C-alpha positions as CSV (number, residue, x, y, z in Angstrom):
1,X,-19.6,4.0,-16.9
2,X,-16.6,2.2,-15.1
3,X,-17.5,0.4,-11.9
4,X,-17.0,2.3,-8.7
5,X,-14.2,1.2,-6.5
6,X,-15.2,-0.4,-3.3
7,X,-12.9,0.8,-0.5
8,X,-12.8,0.5,3.2
9,X,-12.1,3.4,5.4
10,X,-11.0,4.0,9.0
11,X,-13.5,6.8,9.5
12,X,-16.1,6.4,12.1
13,X,-18.5,8.5,14.1
14,X,-17.3,9.6,17.5
15,X,-18.9,7.6,20.2
16,X,-18.5,7.7,24.0
17,X,-15.6,5.6,25.1
18,X,-15.6,3.2,28.0
19,X,-13.7,5.8,30.0
20,X,-16.1,8.7,29.4
21,X,-18.6,9.8,32.0
22,X,-22.0,9.9,30.4
23,X,-23.8,11.0,33.5
24,X,-25.5,7.6,34.0
25,X,-25.1,5.5,37.1
26,X,-25.1,2.4,35.0
27,X,-21.8,0.4,35.6
28,X,-19.2,0.9,32.9
29,X,-18.9,-2.0,30.5
30,X,-15.8,-4.2,30.8
31,X,-12.9,-3.4,28.5
32,X,-12.2,-7.1,28.0
33,X,-14.7,-7.1,25.2
34,X,-12.7,-4.7,23.1
35,X,-9.4,-6.6,23.6
36,X,-10.8,-10.1,22.7
37,X,-10.5,-9.7,18.8
38,X,-6.8,-9.0,19.2
39,X,-6.3,-12.2,21.3
40,X,-8.2,-14.3,18.7
41,X,-6.1,-13.0,15.8
42,X,-2.8,-13.6,17.5
43,X,-3.7,-17.0,19.1
44,X,-3.1,-19.2,16.1
45,X,0.6,-18.2,16.1
46,X,0.9,-18.6,12.4
47,X,1.9,-15.4,10.6
48,X,0.6,-15.4,7.0
49,X,2.6,-12.5,5.7
50,X,6.2,-12.1,4.7
51,X,6.0,-8.4,4.1
52,X,3.5,-5.8,5.3
53,X,3.4,-2.4,3.6
54,X,1.6,0.3,5.5
55,X,0.7,3.8,4.4
56,X,0.5,6.3,7.2
57,X,-1.7,9.2,6.3
58,X,-2.2,12.2,8.5
59,X,-2.7,11.5,12.2
60,X,-2.9,7.8,12.8
61,X,-3.1,7.8,16.6
62,X,-6.9,7.3,16.7
63,X,-6.4,4.1,14.8
64,X,-3.4,2.9,16.7
65,X,-5.2,0.0,18.3
66,X,-6.2,-1.3,14.9
67,X,-2.7,-0.9,13.6
68,X,-1.1,-2.8,16.5
69,X,-3.8,-5.5,16.3
70,X,-2.9,-6.1,12.6
71,X,0.8,-5.8,13.3
72,X,0.7,-8.5,16.0
73,X,-1.6,-10.8,14.1
74,X,0.4,-10.7,10.9
75,X,3.8,-10.9,12.6
76,X,5.4,-9.8,9.3
77,X,9.2,-10.2,8.8
78,X,9.4,-6.9,7.0
79,X,7.3,-3.8,7.6
80,X,7.3,-0.9,5.1
81,X,6.1,2.5,6.3
82,X,5.4,5.4,4.0
83,X,4.4,9.0,4.5
84,X,6.0,8.9,7.9
85,X,6.6,12.7,8.0
86,X,9.2,12.4,10.8
87,X,12.2,14.8,11.0
88,X,14.5,12.3,12.6
89,X,14.6,8.5,13.3
90,X,12.1,7.7,16.1
91,X,13.7,6.2,19.2
92,X,12.5,2.8,20.5
93,X,9.8,2.3,17.8
94,X,8.9,-1.4,17.7
95,X,12.6,-2.0,18.4
96,X,12.1,-5.4,20.1
97,X,10.0,-6.7,17.2
98,X,12.0,-5.1,14.5
99,X,15.6,-4.6,15.5
100,X,16.8,-3.5,12.1
101,X,15.3,-0.2,10.9
102,X,16.2,2.0,8.0
103,X,14.6,5.5,7.5
104,X,14.6,7.8,4.5
105,X,13.8,11.3,5.8
106,X,12.8,14.2,3.7
107,X,14.9,17.4,3.8
108,X,11.6,19.3,4.1
109,X,10.3,19.3,7.7
110,X,7.2,17.2,8.2
111,X,7.0,15.9,4.6
112,X,7.0,12.5,2.9
113,X,9.2,9.9,4.6
114,X,9.7,6.1,4.0
115,X,11.0,3.4,6.3
116,X,11.6,-0.3,6.3
117,X,11.6,-2.2,9.6
118,X,12.8,-5.8,9.6
119,X,13.6,-8.8,11.7
120,X,16.6,-9.9,9.7
121,X,19.6,-7.8,8.9
122,X,20.0,-7.1,5.2
123,X,23.2,-7.5,3.3
124,X,23.1,-4.0,1.9
125,X,21.0,-0.8,2.3
126,X,20.5,1.8,-0.4
127,X,19.1,5.2,0.2
128,X,20.3,6.8,-3.0
129,X,18.8,7.3,-6.4
130,X,21.7,7.0,-8.9
131,X,19.5,7.0,-12.0
132,X,17.9,10.4,-11.1
133,X,19.7,13.6,-12.1
134,X,19.3,14.9,-8.5
135,X,20.7,11.7,-7.0
136,X,20.2,11.3,-3.3
137,X,18.2,14.5,-3.0
138,X,15.4,12.9,-5.1
139,X,15.5,9.8,-2.9
140,X,15.1,11.5,0.5
141,X,11.9,10.6,2.0
142,X,11.1,8.5,-1.0
143,X,13.2,5.3,-1.3
144,X,14.6,2.6,0.9
145,X,16.1,-0.5,-0.7
146,X,17.3,-3.6,1.2
147,X,19.3,-6.3,-0.3
148,X,18.9,-9.9,0.9
149,X,20.6,-13.1,-0.4
150,X,17.9,-13.9,-3.0
151,X,16.0,-10.6,-3.6
152,X,15.7,-6.8,-3.2
153,X,13.0,-5.2,-1.0
154,X,12.2,-1.7,-2.2
155,X,9.9,0.6,-0.3
156,X,8.8,3.9,-1.9
157,X,6.7,6.9,-1.5
158,X,6.2,8.1,-5.1
159,X,5.8,11.8,-5.6
160,X,2.2,13.2,-6.0
161,X,1.4,15.1,-9.2
162,X,-0.1,17.8,-7.0
163,X,-3.2,20.0,-7.1
164,X,-4.1,20.9,-10.6
165,X,-1.3,18.5,-11.7
166,X,1.3,21.3,-10.9
167,X,4.0,18.7,-10.3
168,X,3.2,16.4,-13.2
169,X,6.5,17.0,-15.1
170,X,8.6,16.3,-12.0
171,X,6.7,13.1,-11.3
172,X,7.0,11.9,-14.9
173,X,10.8,12.4,-14.7
174,X,10.9,10.7,-11.3
175,X,9.0,7.7,-12.7
176,X,11.3,7.4,-15.6
177,X,14.3,7.4,-13.4
178,X,12.8,5.0,-11.0
179,X,11.9,2.6,-13.8
180,X,15.6,2.5,-14.7
181,X,16.5,2.2,-11.0
182,X,14.4,-1.0,-10.6
183,X,15.7,-2.3,-13.9
184,X,19.3,-2.1,-12.7
185,X,18.4,-3.8,-9.4
186,X,16.5,-6.5,-11.1
187,X,19.5,-7.4,-13.2
188,X,21.2,-8.4,-9.9
189,X,18.3,-10.3,-8.3
190,X,14.5,-10.2,-8.2
191,X,12.8,-7.1,-6.7
192,X,9.7,-6.8,-4.5
193,X,8.5,-3.2,-4.8
194,X,6.0,-1.8,-2.2
195,X,4.7,1.4,-0.8
196,X,2.6,4.3,-1.9
197,X,2.8,4.5,-5.7
198,X,0.4,7.5,-6.0
199,X,-1.2,6.0,-9.1
200,X,-4.7,4.8,-10.0
201,X,-3.9,2.9,-13.2
202,X,-7.3,1.5,-14.0
203,X,-10.9,2.7,-13.9
204,X,-11.5,0.3,-11.1
205,X,-9.1,2.1,-8.9
206,X,-11.3,5.1,-8.2
207,X,-14.9,6.2,-8.6
208,X,-16.0,8.4,-11.5
209,X,-12.9,7.4,-13.5
210,X,-14.2,9.0,-16.7
211,X,-14.8,12.4,-15.1
212,X,-11.4,12.3,-13.2
213,X,-9.3,11.0,-16.1
214,X,-6.4,13.4,-16.9
215,X,-7.6,15.7,-14.2
216,X,-7.0,13.9,-10.9
217,X,-3.4,13.3,-9.6
218,X,-2.5,9.7,-10.1
219,X,-5.1,9.1,-12.8
220,X,-3.5,10.6,-15.9
221,X,-2.2,9.0,-19.0
222,X,1.3,10.2,-18.2
223,X,1.3,8.7,-14.8
224,X,-0.3,5.4,-15.9
225,X,2.3,5.1,-18.7
226,X,5.1,5.7,-16.1
227,X,3.6,3.1,-13.8
228,X,3.3,0.5,-16.5
229,X,6.9,1.2,-17.6
230,X,8.1,0.5,-14.1
231,X,6.2,-2.8,-14.0
232,X,7.7,-3.9,-17.4
233,X,11.3,-3.6,-16.1
234,X,12.3,-2.7,-19.6
235,X,15.8,-1.4,-20.5
236,X,16.2,2.4,-20.3
237,X,16.2,2.8,-24.1
238,X,12.8,1.1,-24.4
239,X,14.2,-1.1,-27.2
240,X,12.1,-4.1,-26.1
241,X,8.4,-4.7,-25.9
242,X,8.8,-7.6,-23.5
243,X,6.6,-7.4,-20.4
244,X,6.3,-9.4,-17.2
245,X,2.8,-10.8,-17.4
246,X,3.1,-12.5,-14.1
247,X,3.7,-9.5,-11.8
248,X,3.5,-11.5,-8.6
249,X,5.1,-14.8,-8.0
250,X,2.2,-17.2,-7.3
251,X,3.8,-18.9,-4.3
252,X,4.5,-15.5,-2.7
253,X,1.1,-14.0,-3.5
254,X,-0.6,-15.4,-0.4
255,X,2.2,-14.0,1.7
256,X,2.0,-10.4,0.5
257,X,-0.6,-8.1,1.8
258,X,-1.3,-4.4,2.3
259,X,-3.1,-2.3,5.0
260,X,-3.8,1.4,4.7
261,X,-4.3,3.6,7.7
262,X,-6.6,6.2,6.1
263,X,-7.4,9.8,6.8
264,X,-8.9,10.4,10.3
């Protein structure tokens, strides 16, 4: 049996907050104790990330303190947000920290959504999807690509195969088109691809892999094949078997991280 994935979660049992009246005359504890970790994280003044992808799932307000603590501590140059589910570009969101913000908003209200927030202005911004038959319609809420002098930053929210794999055919076609899309960008300059890929490519990526194989969205042969094709950056005609064994540049590996704001 494949080993179960060890995962952290933001779920926690509800407990009385410092502001709640519990009916006791005992003095309320000081709030300074809860703020101390944030000060310790930020105090070194040495950001260790260049890019920080964040998946926003459902309501993330209850974990806002955790999110802001990580954000301030990492001091990332580029912040990738996925599953934003906004209907228009938010006003004054982290504008001081990230003056350049680019949003891909779904045409369906309250659905999908991808954004990249950055400290440095890119040379070019792409919100289209030229390799997909539906073009920009297939990119809305899904893709934001920023060009810098030496590389491309691509943030994505890859489609989900859906309950009972009802959207599997659409996702397979989307993955094929996206593989070609990254291939074309990579011909210009190296690509850093981030976001929610909606794929569990190995048995280590979820529990009960054998039971869920070809039944659970993200853990099917078709989706894994599509994911691997994207990573290979092979030509559209698949005429080569060449692969990129080193998927992450070693000098950059210590500067790239990921945080997930889970279901609450």
